[in-house]
DRENLOGU-186819 format. One record per residue: residue number from 1; residue in three letters; x, y, z of N, C-alpha, C, O in turn. Coordinates in steps of 0.05 Angstrom, whole numbers, plus 32768, in hexadecimal, padded with zeros to 4 digits. Each point is the difference from the previous one (the first is absolute). Example, Ala and Ser with C-alpha at 12.3 -4.5 7.8 and 13.67 -1.06 7.14 Angstrom:
<nodes>
+------+------+------+------+------+------+------+------+------+------+------+------+------+------+
! resi ! resn !  nxx !  nyy !  nzz ! caxx ! cayy ! cazz !  cxx !  cyy !  czz !  oxx !  oyy !  ozz !
+------+------+------+------+------+------+------+------+------+------+------+------+------+------+
!    1 !  ALA ! 8108 ! 7F8E ! 809C ! 7FEE ! 8018 ! 8000 ! 8012 ! 8018 ! 8000 ! 8015 ! 8000 ! 800D !
!    2 !  SER ! 7FE4 ! 8015 ! 7FE5 ! 8010 ! 8018 ! 8001 ! 7FF1 ! 8016 ! 800E ! 800A ! 8016 ! 8004 !
+------+------+------+------+------+------+------+------+------+------+------+------+------+------+
</nodes>
This chain:
<nodes>
+------+------+------+------+------+------+------+------+------+------+------+------+------+------+
! resi ! resn !  nxx !  nyy !  nzz ! caxx ! cayy ! cazz !  cxx !  cyy !  czz !  oxx !  oyy !  ozz !
+------+------+------+------+------+------+------+------+------+------+------+------+------+------+
!    1 !  MET ! 8724 ! 8826 ! 884D ! 7FF0 ! 7FE8 ! 7FFD ! 8012 ! 7FE7 ! 7FFF ! 8014 ! 8001 ! 7FF1 !
!    2 !  GLY ! 7FE6 ! 7FEB ! 801E ! 8010 ! 7FE8 ! 8000 ! 7FFD ! 7FF1 ! 7FE5 ! 7FEC ! 8002 ! 7FF3 !
!    3 !  ILE ! 8028 ! 7FEF ! 8007 ! 8000 ! 7FF1 ! 7FE6 ! 7FE9 ! 7FEC ! 7FFE ! 7FF7 ! 7FFB ! 7FEA !
!    4 !  LEU ! 8001 ! 7FFB ! 802D ! 7FEA ! 7FEC ! 7FFF ! 7FE5 ! 800D ! 7FFB ! 7FEC ! 7FF3 ! 7FFB !
!    5 !  GLU ! 8013 ! 8028 ! 8007 ! 7FE6 ! 800E ! 7FFC ! 7FFF ! 800E ! 7FE5 ! 7FEF ! 8011 ! 7FFC !
!    6 !  ARG ! 8021 ! 7FE7 ! 7FF1 ! 8002 ! 800E ! 7FE6 ! 7FF0 ! 7FF2 ! 7FEA ! 8001 ! 8009 ! 7FE9 !
!    7 !  GLY ! 7FF0 ! 7FE2 ! 801D ! 7FEF ! 7FF3 ! 7FED ! 800F ! 7FF1 ! 7FEA ! 7FF8 ! 7FFF ! 7FE9 !
!    8 !  CYS ! 801F ! 7FF5 ! 801F ! 800F ! 7FF0 ! 7FEC ! 8009 ! 7FE6 ! 800D ! 7FFE ! 7FFD ! 8019 !
!    9 !  ASN ! 800B ! 7FF1 ! 7FD7 ! 800A ! 7FE6 ! 800A ! 801C ! 8004 ! 800B ! 8012 ! 800B ! 7FF3 !
!   10 !  VAL ! 7FF2 ! 7FEC ! 8026 ! 801A ! 8003 ! 800D ! 8006 ! 7FE6 ! 800E ! 7FEF ! 7FF5 ! 800D !
!   11 !  ALA ! 802A ! 8003 ! 7FF1 ! 8009 ! 7FE9 ! 800F ! 8015 ! 800A ! 8014 ! 8015 ! 8009 ! 7FF7 !
!   12 !  LEU ! 7FE6 ! 7FF4 ! 8022 ! 8014 ! 8007 ! 8015 ! 8010 ! 7FE7 ! 8007 ! 7FF4 ! 7FED ! 8009 !
!   13 !  ILE ! 8025 ! 8015 ! 7FF2 ! 8012 ! 7FE9 ! 8004 ! 8017 ! 8007 ! 8012 ! 800D ! 8015 ! 7FFC !
!   14 !  ARG ! 7FF8 ! 7FDB ! 8018 ! 8016 ! 8005 ! 8011 ! 801A ! 7FFB ! 7FF2 ! 8003 ! 7FEC ! 7FF2 !
!   15 !  HIS ! 8010 ! 8026 ! 8011 ! 801B ! 7FFD ! 7FF4 ! 800C ! 7FE5 ! 8008 ! 800D ! 7FF3 ! 7FF0 !
!   16 !  GLU ! 7FF0 ! 8006 ! 8029 ! 800C ! 7FE8 ! 800B ! 7FF5 ! 7FE7 ! 7FF1 ! 800F ! 7FED ! 7FFB !
!   17 !  ASP ! 7FD7 ! 8014 ! 7FFE ! 7FF4 ! 7FE9 ! 7FF2 ! 800B ! 7FFE ! 7FE3 ! 8005 ! 7FEA ! 7FF6 !
!   18 !  VAL ! 7FFD ! 802D ! 7FFD ! 800A ! 8000 ! 7FE4 ! 801D ! 7FF6 ! 7FFF ! 8007 ! 7FF0 ! 7FEF !
!   19 !  THR ! 800A ! 8019 ! 8024 ! 801C ! 7FF8 ! 7FFF ! 8003 ! 7FE3 ! 8009 ! 8012 ! 7FF2 ! 7FF6 !
!   20 !  ALA ! 7FDD ! 8004 ! 801C ! 8003 ! 7FE5 ! 800A ! 7FF4 ! 7FEB ! 7FEC ! 800B ! 7FEB ! 7FFD !
!   21 !  ARG ! 7FDE ! 801C ! 7FF7 ! 7FF2 ! 7FED ! 7FEF ! 7FF5 ! 800E ! 7FE7 ! 7FE8 ! 8002 ! 7FFC !
!   22 !  PRO ! 8029 ! 8008 ! 7FF2 ! 7FF7 ! 8010 ! 7FE9 ! 7FED ! 7FF0 ! 7FEE ! 7FEC ! 800B ! 7FF6 !
!   23 !  ASP ! 801B ! 7FDC ! 8005 ! 7FEF ! 7FF0 ! 7FEE ! 7FE4 ! 7FFC ! 800B ! 7FEC ! 8002 ! 7FF2 !
!   24 !  ALA ! 8012 ! 7FF8 ! 8028 ! 7FE6 ! 7FFC ! 800D ! 7FF0 ! 8019 ! 7FFF ! 7FE8 ! 7FFF ! 7FFC !
!   25 !  VAL ! 8024 ! 8018 ! 8009 ! 7FF2 ! 801A ! 8000 ! 7FF6 ! 8005 ! 7FE4 ! 7FE9 ! 8009 ! 7FFC !
!   26 !  LEU ! 8028 ! 7FF3 ! 7FF0 ! 7FF7 ! 8005 ! 7FE4 ! 7FE9 ! 7FED ! 7FF8 ! 7FED ! 8008 ! 7FF3 !
!   27 !  ASP ! 8015 ! 7FDF ! 8015 ! 7FEA ! 7FED ! 7FFB ! 7FE6 ! 8009 ! 800C ! 7FEB ! 7FFF ! 7FF4 !
!   28 !  ARG ! 8016 ! 800B ! 8025 ! 7FE8 ! 8009 ! 800D ! 7FF5 ! 8019 ! 7FF3 ! 7FE7 ! 8002 ! 7FFD !
!   29 !  LEU ! 802A ! 8010 ! 7FFB ! 7FF7 ! 8018 ! 7FF2 ! 7FF2 ! 7FF9 ! 7FE5 ! 7FEB ! 800B ! 7FFA !
!   30 !  CYS ! 8021 ! 7FE3 ! 7FF7 ! 7FF4 ! 7FF7 ! 7FE7 ! 7FE5 ! 7FF4 ! 8004 ! 7FED ! 8005 ! 7FF1 !
!   31 !  ALA ! 8011 ! 7FEA ! 8024 ! 7FE6 ! 7FF4 ! 8006 ! 7FEC ! 8015 ! 8008 ! 7FE8 ! 7FFF ! 7FF8 !
!   32 !  LEU ! 8020 ! 8013 ! 8019 ! 7FEE ! 8015 ! 800A ! 7FF5 ! 8011 ! 7FEA ! 7FE8 ! 8007 ! 8000 !
!   33 !  PHE ! 8028 ! 8001 ! 7FED ! 7FF7 ! 8011 ! 7FEA ! 7FFA ! 7FF1 ! 7FE6 ! 7FFC ! 800C ! 7FEB !
!   34 !  ALA ! 8003 ! 7FD9 ! 8017 ! 7FF9 ! 7FEF ! 7FE9 ! 8012 ! 8007 ! 7FE8 ! 7FF7 ! 8004 ! 7FEA !
!   35 !  ILE ! 8023 ! 7FFC ! 801C ! 8014 ! 8005 ! 7FEB ! 8010 ! 7FE6 ! 7FFC ! 8009 ! 7FF3 ! 8014 !
!   36 !  GLU ! 7FFB ! 8006 ! 7FD3 ! 8011 ! 7FE8 ! 7FFB ! 801D ! 8007 ! 8004 ! 800A ! 8014 ! 7FF5 !
!   37 !  ARG ! 8003 ! 7FDB ! 801A ! 801D ! 8005 ! 8005 ! 8011 ! 7FF6 ! 7FE9 ! 7FFC ! 7FEA ! 7FF6 !
!   38 !  ASN ! 8017 ! 8026 ! 8002 ! 8013 ! 7FF9 ! 7FEC ! 8018 ! 7FF3 ! 800D ! 8010 ! 800D ! 800D !
!   39 !  PRO ! 7FF2 ! 7FD8 ! 7FF0 ! 8016 ! 7FF2 ! 800E ! 801C ! 800C ! 7FF8 ! 8004 ! 8006 ! 7FE8 !
!   40 !  GLY ! 800C ! 7FFE ! 802B ! 801B ! 800B ! 7FFB ! 8001 ! 801E ! 7FFE ! 8015 ! 800B ! 7FFB !
!   41 !  ALA ! 7FD4 ! 8002 ! 8009 ! 7FFF ! 801D ! 7FFD ! 800B ! 800E ! 8019 ! 8006 ! 8018 ! 7FFF !
!   42 !  LEU ! 7FFC ! 7FDA ! 8017 ! 8009 ! 800C ! 8019 ! 801F ! 7FFF ! 8000 ! 800C ! 7FEB ! 8002 !
!   43 !  ALA ! 8000 ! 802D ! 7FFB ! 801D ! 8002 ! 8000 ! 8008 ! 800F ! 8019 ! 7FFA ! 8017 ! 8003 !
!   44 !  LEU ! 8015 ! 7FDC ! 800F ! 8008 ! 800C ! 8018 ! 801E ! 8007 ! 7FFF ! 800F ! 7FF1 ! 7FF4 !
!   45 !  PRO ! 7FF8 ! 8026 ! 8017 ! 801D ! 8007 ! 8001 ! 800F ! 7FEC ! 8012 ! 7FF5 ! 7FF5 ! 8013 !
!   46 !  ASP ! 8024 ! 8007 ! 7FE6 ! 8010 ! 7FEE ! 8011 ! 800F ! 800E ! 8016 ! 800F ! 7FF3 ! 800F !
!   47 !  THR ! 7FED ! 8027 ! 7FF3 ! 800C ! 800F ! 8016 ! 7FEB ! 8013 ! 800B ! 7FEC ! 8006 ! 7FF3 !
!   48 !  GLN ! 8018 ! 8003 ! 8026 ! 7FEE ! 8013 ! 800B ! 8005 ! 801B ! 7FF4 ! 8017 ! 8007 ! 7FF8 !
!   49 !  LEU ! 7FD4 ! 800A ! 8008 ! 8003 ! 801B ! 7FF6 ! 8016 ! 800E ! 8010 ! 7FFF ! 8000 ! 8019 !
!   50 !  GLY ! 8013 ! 800C ! 7FD9 ! 8015 ! 800F ! 800D ! 8019 ! 7FF0 ! 8006 ! 8014 ! 800B ! 8008 !
!   51 !  GLU ! 7FEA ! 7FDA ! 7FF5 ! 8017 ! 7FF0 ! 8006 ! 8014 ! 8003 ! 7FE9 ! 7FF9 ! 7FFF ! 7FE8 !
!   52 !  MET ! 8020 ! 8006 ! 801E ! 8014 ! 8004 ! 7FEC ! 8018 ! 7FED ! 8004 ! 8009 ! 7FFD ! 8017 !
!   53 !  THR ! 8000 ! 7FF7 ! 7FD4 ! 8017 ! 7FEF ! 8003 ! 801A ! 8010 ! 7FFE ! 8014 ! 7FF9 ! 800D !
!   54 !  THR ! 7FEB ! 801C ! 7FE4 ! 8017 ! 8012 ! 7FFF ! 7FF6 ! 801D ! 8002 ! 7FEA ! 8006 ! 7FF7 !
!   55 !  ARG ! 8025 ! 800A ! 8016 ! 7FF7 ! 801B ! 8005 ! 8008 ! 8012 ! 7FE9 ! 8017 ! 8000 ! 7FF7 !
!   56 !  THR ! 7FD5 ! 800E ! 7FFE ! 8005 ! 8011 ! 7FE9 ! 7FFD ! 801E ! 8006 ! 8004 ! 8011 ! 7FEF !
!   57 !  ILE ! 7FF5 ! 7FF6 ! 802A ! 7FFB ! 801B ! 8008 ! 8017 ! 8009 ! 8011 ! 8007 ! 7FF3 ! 8014 !
!   58 !  GLU ! 8005 ! 8024 ! 7FE5 ! 8016 ! 800B ! 8010 ! 7FF6 ! 800E ! 8019 ! 7FE9 ! 8009 ! 8001 !
!   59 !  GLY ! 8027 ! 7FF8 ! 8014 ! 7FF9 ! 800F ! 8018 ! 7FF8 ! 7FED ! 8016 ! 8000 ! 7FE7 ! 7FFD !
!   60 !  PRO ! 7FFA ! 8024 ! 801A ! 7FFA ! 7FEF ! 8017 ! 7FE5 ! 7FF2 ! 7FFD ! 7FEE ! 800A ! 7FF3 !
!   61 !  ARG ! 8011 ! 7FDE ! 8018 ! 7FE8 ! 7FEF ! 7FFE ! 7FEB ! 800B ! 8014 ! 8007 ! 8008 ! 8017 !
!   62 !  ARG ! 7FE0 ! 7FF9 ! 7FE0 ! 7FEB ! 8009 ! 8012 ! 7FFA ! 7FEB ! 8015 ! 8004 ! 7FE8 ! 7FFB !
!   63 !  ASP ! 7FF2 ! 8021 ! 801C ! 7FF7 ! 7FED ! 8014 ! 7FEA ! 7FEF ! 7FF5 ! 7FEE ! 800A ! 7FF3 !
!   64 !  ALA ! 8013 ! 7FDC ! 8012 ! 7FEC ! 7FEE ! 7FF4 ! 7FE4 ! 8004 ! 800D ! 7FED ! 7FF8 ! 7FF3 !
!   65 !  THR ! 8012 ! 8013 ! 8024 ! 7FE6 ! 8004 ! 800E ! 7FF9 ! 801E ! 7FFF ! 800D ! 8010 ! 800E !
!   66 !  PRO ! 7FDF ! 7FF7 ! 7FE1 ! 7FF9 ! 801D ! 7FFF ! 7FF4 ! 8009 ! 801B ! 7FF2 ! 7FF0 ! 800D !
!   67 !  VAL ! 8012 ! 8028 ! 7FFA ! 7FF5 ! 800B ! 8018 ! 7FEB ! 8015 ! 7FF9 ! 8005 ! 8012 ! 7FF1 !
!   68 !  PHE ! 7FE3 ! 7FEA ! 801A ! 7FEB ! 8013 ! 7FFB ! 8000 ! 8015 ! 8015 ! 8004 ! 7FFB ! 8018 !
!   69 !  SER ! 7FF7 ! 801E ! 7FE0 ! 7FFD ! 8015 ! 8013 ! 7FE5 ! 7FFD ! 800E ! 7FEF ! 7FF2 ! 7FF7 !
!   70 !  ASP ! 800E ! 801C ! 8020 ! 7FE6 ! 7FFF ! 800E ! 7FEA ! 800B ! 7FEE ! 7FE9 ! 7FF5 ! 8000 !
!   71 !  ALA ! 801D ! 801F ! 7FF0 ! 7FEB ! 800C ! 7FEE ! 7FF9 ! 7FEB ! 7FEA ! 7FE8 ! 7FFD ! 7FF9 !
!   72 !  ASP ! 802C ! 7FF5 ! 7FFC ! 7FFA ! 7FEC ! 7FEB ! 7FEF ! 7FE9 ! 800C ! 7FED ! 7FF7 ! 7FF4 !
!   73 !  ARG ! 801B ! 8000 ! 8024 ! 7FF1 ! 7FEA ! 800D ! 7FE3 ! 8009 ! 8005 ! 7FEE ! 7FF0 ! 7FFC !
!   74 !  ALA ! 800E ! 8028 ! 800E ! 7FE5 ! 800A ! 8005 ! 7FF0 ! 8001 ! 7FE6 ! 7FE8 ! 7FF9 ! 8000 !
!   75 !  PHE ! 8024 ! 8010 ! 7FEA ! 7FF2 ! 8001 ! 7FE6 ! 7FF7 ! 7FE4 ! 7FF8 ! 7FE9 ! 7FFD ! 7FF7 !
!   76 !  VAL ! 8029 ! 7FF0 ! 800B ! 7FF9 ! 7FE4 ! 7FF8 ! 7FEA ! 7FF6 ! 8011 ! 7FED ! 7FF4 ! 7FF6 !
!   77 !  GLN ! 8014 ! 8011 ! 8024 ! 7FEB ! 7FF7 ! 8013 ! 7FE5 ! 800C ! 7FF8 ! 7FEB ! 7FF2 ! 8001 !
!   78 !  ARG ! 8014 ! 8027 ! 7FF8 ! 7FE7 ! 800D ! 7FF8 ! 7FF6 ! 7FF5 ! 7FE6 ! 7FE8 ! 7FFF ! 7FFC !
!   79 !  ALA ! 802A ! 7FFA ! 7FF1 ! 7FF8 ! 7FF8 ! 7FE5 ! 7FF7 ! 7FE3 ! 7FFE ! 7FF3 ! 7FF8 ! 7FED !
!   80 !  LEU ! 8015 ! 7FF8 ! 8026 ! 7FFA ! 7FE3 ! 7FFF ! 7FE2 ! 7FFB ! 8004 ! 7FF2 ! 800F ! 800F !
!   81 !  ASP ! 8004 ! 7FDD ! 7FE4 ! 7FE5 ! 7FF6 ! 8004 ! 8003 ! 7FEA ! 8015 ! 8005 ! 7FE9 ! 7FFA !
!   82 !  HIS ! 7FF9 ! 801F ! 8020 ! 8006 ! 7FED ! 8015 ! 7FED ! 7FE8 ! 8001 ! 8009 ! 7FEA ! 8008 !
!   83 !  ASP ! 7FDE ! 8019 ! 7FF0 ! 7FEE ! 7FE9 ! 7FFF ! 800A ! 7FEB ! 7FEC ! 8001 ! 7FE8 ! 8006 !
!   84 !  THR ! 8007 ! 8021 ! 7FE2 ! 800A ! 7FEE ! 7FEC ! 801B ! 7FF3 ! 8009 ! 8004 ! 7FE8 ! 7FFD !
!   85 !  GLU ! 800D ! 8028 ! 800E ! 801A ! 7FF6 ! 8009 ! 7FFC ! 7FEB ! 8016 ! 800E ! 7FEB ! 8000 !
!   86 !  THR ! 7FDE ! 8019 ! 8012 ! 7FFA ! 7FEC ! 8015 ! 7FF6 ! 7FE7 ! 7FF4 ! 8007 ! 7FEA ! 8008 !
!   87 !  ARG ! 7FE7 ! 8018 ! 7FE4 ! 7FF5 ! 7FE7 ! 7FF3 ! 8016 ! 7FF1 ! 7FF2 ! 7FFE ! 7FE7 ! 7FFE !
!   88 !  LEU ! 8017 ! 8026 ! 7FF9 ! 8016 ! 7FF2 ! 7FF3 ! 8015 ! 7FF6 ! 8014 ! 8013 ! 7FF2 ! 7FF9 !
!   89 !  GLY ! 7FE8 ! 8014 ! 8021 ! 8012 ! 7FF4 ! 8015 ! 8016 ! 8013 ! 8008 ! 8012 ! 7FF8 ! 800E !
!   90 !  TYR ! 7FEC ! 8021 ! 7FEA ! 8015 ! 8013 ! 8008 ! 7FF6 ! 8012 ! 8017 ! 7FE8 ! 8007 ! 8001 !
!   91 !  ARG ! 802A ! 7FFF ! 8012 ! 7FF9 ! 8013 ! 8015 ! 8017 ! 8014 ! 8002 ! 8017 ! 7FF9 ! 7FFF !
!   92 !  PHE ! 7FE1 ! 8020 ! 8003 ! 8014 ! 8015 ! 8001 ! 7FFE ! 800F ! 801A ! 7FEA ! 800A ! 8007 !
!   93 !  ALA ! 802C ! 7FF8 ! 8007 ! 8000 ! 800F ! 8019 ! 8001 ! 801D ! 7FFA ! 800D ! 8009 ! 7FED !
!   94 !  ALA ! 7FE5 ! 8007 ! 8023 ! 7FFF ! 801D ! 7FFD ! 801A ! 800C ! 8007 ! 8003 ! 8019 ! 7FFF !
+------+------+------+------+------+------+------+------+------+------+------+------+------+------+
</nodes>
């Protein structure tokens, strides 16, 4: 069953929107759910997840771009809610 069919409140937010305009997204969510926003409560990291200034792990560095096997890609394609993904502006090639 898709998350939108579970009888609960859900906000679908594009990752690109959150990273580009986090304050605007939070303001909209607060207004949507009638929640008072706590000024200063939004704390954003100053680096991207996984970004390291010094390397602390021994051994060879992994390739930055993960490679999905055909089986993994097929699983993801089957598991996606393509209607929801399309409404959010995403398109996935088979």
